[in-house]
C-alpha positions in Angstrom: 0.0 0.0 0.0 1.2 3.5 -0.8 -1.0 5.7 1.4 -2.5 5.5 4.8 -5.4 7.6 6.0 -5.2 7.9 9.8 -8.3 9.2 11.7 -8.2 10.0 15.4 -11.3 9.0 17.3 -12.6 11.9 19.4 -13.7 10.6 22.8 -17.3 10.9 24.0 -16.0 12.8 27.1 -15.8 16.6 27.3 -13.8 18.9 29.4 -10.7 21.0 29.4 -8.3 18.0 29.8 -9.8 16.2 26.8 -9.6 19.3 24.7 -6.0 20.0 25.7 -5.0 16.3 25.0 -6.7 16.5 21.6 -4.9 19.7 20.7 -1.6 18.3 21.9 -2.0 15.1 20.0 -2.9 16.7 16.7 -0.2 19.4 17.0 2.5 16.9 17.9 1.6 14.7 14.9 1.6 17.7 12.6 4.8 19.2 13.9 6.8 15.9 14.0 5.9 15.0 10.4 6.3 18.5 8.9 10.0 18.0 7.9 9.4 15.1 5.5 6.5 16.7 3.7 4.9 13.2 3.3 2.0 13.8 5.7 -1.0 15.9 4.7 -3.2 17.0 7.7 -6.6 17.0 6.1 -8.4 18.2 9.3 -7.8 18.1 13.0 -7.3 14.4 13.7 -7.2 13.3 10.1 -3.9 12.7 8.3 -2.9 11.2 4.9 0.5 9.6 5.0 2.5 8.9 1.9 4.3 5.6 2.6 6.9 5.9 -0.2 9.7 6.6 2.2 8.6 4.1 4.8 6.4 3.8 7.9 8.1 6.3 10.2 5.6 9.0 9.6 2.7 6.6 10.1 4.3 5.5 13.3 4.6 9.1 14.5 1.0 9.9 13.7 -0.4 6.8 15.4 2.1 7.1 18.3 1.0 10.7 19.0 -2.6 9.7 19.3 -1.7 6.7 21.6 0.5 8.9 23.8 -2.5 11.1 24.6 -4.9 8.3 25.0 -6.8 8.4 21.6 -7.6 5.5 19.4 -7.1 5.6 15.7 -8.6 4.1 12.6 -6.4 3.6 9.6 -7.3 3.0 6.0 -4.8 2.0 3.4 -4.9 3.0 -0.3 -2.9 1.8 -3.3 -3.3 5.2 -5.1 -3.6 8.7 -3.7 -7.3 9.2 -2.9 -9.0 11.7 -5.3 -10.6 13.6 -2.4 -7.2 15.0 -1.4 -6.7 16.8 -4.7 -8.6 20.1 -4.5 -7.8 23.7 -5.2 -9.6 26.8 -4.0 -11.4 28.9 -6.6 -9.8 32.2 -7.4 
């Protein structure tokens, strides 16, 4: 598989601690994978990982969620999903 779509599951709980953990997990994943340019954050808690250079970025994204107590769902794709390709109208 060439691409992995990782989605963080938002917990049913609410409160300041949950909100802070959510923000920390998503920012950590985004910041730690920014250097490679192979991870596209589609939304808060939703990341598309290009697996051409290996599984390190996928491990970082899933590991960040796990470190803050969130479960993830991962879908694998052979080709880049078409829904990722979009451009704003000018």
